[in-house]
N, C-alpha and C positions, 0 to 999 in steps of 0.2 A: 504492499498499497503504500501510494506516496501522497504526501501533502505538502504544497507552496503557502511558503509565507511573505509577501513583498517587503521589505526594509528602506527605508533611508538610508545611500550611503554617501559622503560630502566626499572623501576621498578625492582632495584640491583640488576641488570642479566644482561648479555648480550641484546640487543635489541631485543625486540619481534611483530613480526607486528599480528594484535588484530583485528578482525571486529567486530564494532559496526553497531547497526541495530536503527535504523530509523523509526519509523512507525506511518503512516499519516493515518488520518480516512477525510471520510465528516459527517458532524454532520446532524441533521436532515432539516437544515436550508438550508441546502447547502455549508456550508463553509466548507473549510480543516481548520484540526488540526492539531496541533503534538500530538501526542499518551505519546509519550515518548523515551527513547535511554535506549538499552540493550544490553550488551555482551554478549549476547546467539543464540544460532542456531534456526531458525523454520522449523524443518521439516514437518512440513504439509504444508507450505508456495503454494501459487497454483502460477506456475513463467510466465509472461506475459511477452513477448518481441513487444516494441513498433511497434506499424504498420505502425505509420506514418515514423519513422526511418528505416526500413524497405522498406517503398516505397521509399522514401528518396534516401536510400543507394543504392537499385537495379536499376534506372534510373539513377543514376552516370555511369553508365556501358552501355547504350543506347545511339546510336547517335539523334543531339538534335532534329529532325526533327522527331524521330519515339518516342520522349519520351510521347506524346497525346496519342498516340497507345496503347505502353505499359503500360504507366500507367491505361488506361480503362482495361485491359485485369487484369492488379493487383489488380484492384478492382474485378472483378467477382469471384476473391478469397477467399479475407479476409471480401469480402460480403457473402457468400456462408451461405446458411442458414444453413448446419451442419458442421462438421468436414469432412464426406466423401462427402459432396459437393464438400466442399472444395478444398482436396485430388483431385477429377473429375478435378476442374478447374484447377488445376495446371500443370496436366499431356495434357490438351489440350493448358494450355501457351507455354509449351516445345513444342509441336507438332510445334508450328506457331512459336515462336521466338528462340527457339535452335539453329536456322542455323547460327544467326546474334545475337545472345547476350546470347550464353549460358552460361555463369556462372550465372543468374539472375534464373534460377528455379535452381539451386545446389545452391543456397543461401538459399532460403526456404526450399528444404530439407532439407539442413542441421539444420534450424534450426526451424522445420517442428511443435518438442513437447514444447518451448517456443512459436510459434506464434498461436497455435489453442484454446487453454485453454475458451479464452475469447466465442469465437464460442457457448459454452456451454451452453450460456445467451440469453436472449432476448437480440431482435435490443434495448430498449429503454434501457437496462443497457449497453450494447455493443456500446453504443456512450460517456457511463462515463470513461471505463473504456481499450479504446481500445488503445490511447496514453498516453507517462509514461512522459510529459509535465514536469505536477508539480512536482514529484518523480526527473527528469532531473535539472530541478532551482534550487531545494533544495539541490540537490547534489553538485551542482557548486561551491552554497555558502561556503556548507562546505570543498570541497576540496580548495578551498583558503585560510581557515581557519589555515586547517591543513598541509598544503603547508608552510604558512608563519613560524609553526611553529617546523617544523622539526620534534620532535619527544616528547613526553611527561614523565615524573617524573614514575608518574603510572594511574590506569586507573582511579581513580576518578577525579585527573587531566585535561584528555582530556575528561571526560564529562561534569566535569562543563564549560570549554569555549564553548565545542559543543552547550553543554543548553543554553547561553548566545547567540549561533549565530543562532539557530534555535528562538527565543524567536524576535529576529531582523529581520529573513528575513520573520517570519509567520506574522508580523506588516504588512505587503505587501495584504496580502489574506484578500481584503476588498471585491470582486466580487464573489457572488456563483457559485458552481459550473456549467459549461455551460448543458443543457438539463438534468437539476437535477428532477427535478417533476416529468418529466417524468419517470424515470430510480425509483425515490423515490415509487410511486405507484409500479411501478412491484416489488420493493425488499419487500414491504406490503403485495404484493399475495405471492410471494415463501415464504416469513418468518414472517408471519403474528406474530409468539410469538415475533421477534427481534424487530417488529418495534411498540412501543406503541404507538396508534392512538390516546390517548390527548394533547401529547407531539407535534404532527406533527406541525407545522406553515407554 
């Protein structure tokens, strides 16, 4: 998982905005770890919108009496077997709900390319990657540090401060990722060369 924070850097010139990328991974035991900080671009990264946040944002446009029904119909979209099936479910959703809450289907269509990547994976893996809560929580910690500082003298100063913030935040990561064992088994089937059996715990 990657998250990017924008920082202001003076570096002997007019202040510039730069993106610092934080890479978070899950080890074989199911615990989150920070892999590092980079001021670089990841063109091959797969962008996945948090499904939990999408659903919550959608329901804010729905009358509270209808939220349970609308939520159930949204689940049919993001729990579909494939992206094509999800697209069909979105069409059905629009037919059923656009008259009363047209904004919801529009939001999903607008963000469709960032909603569907996780649908390419088996259900066991989806359970681990459908939410970006881990990234959001970390992002909040970094945002506080950056906001307090304002701007940095150079990129190295920013990386040092963010490293310390990450070290403090990662001390709270004591529990393994939920549903990790099932996902680990699925990863081992899909990418056996990347999952050394001897190291599994």
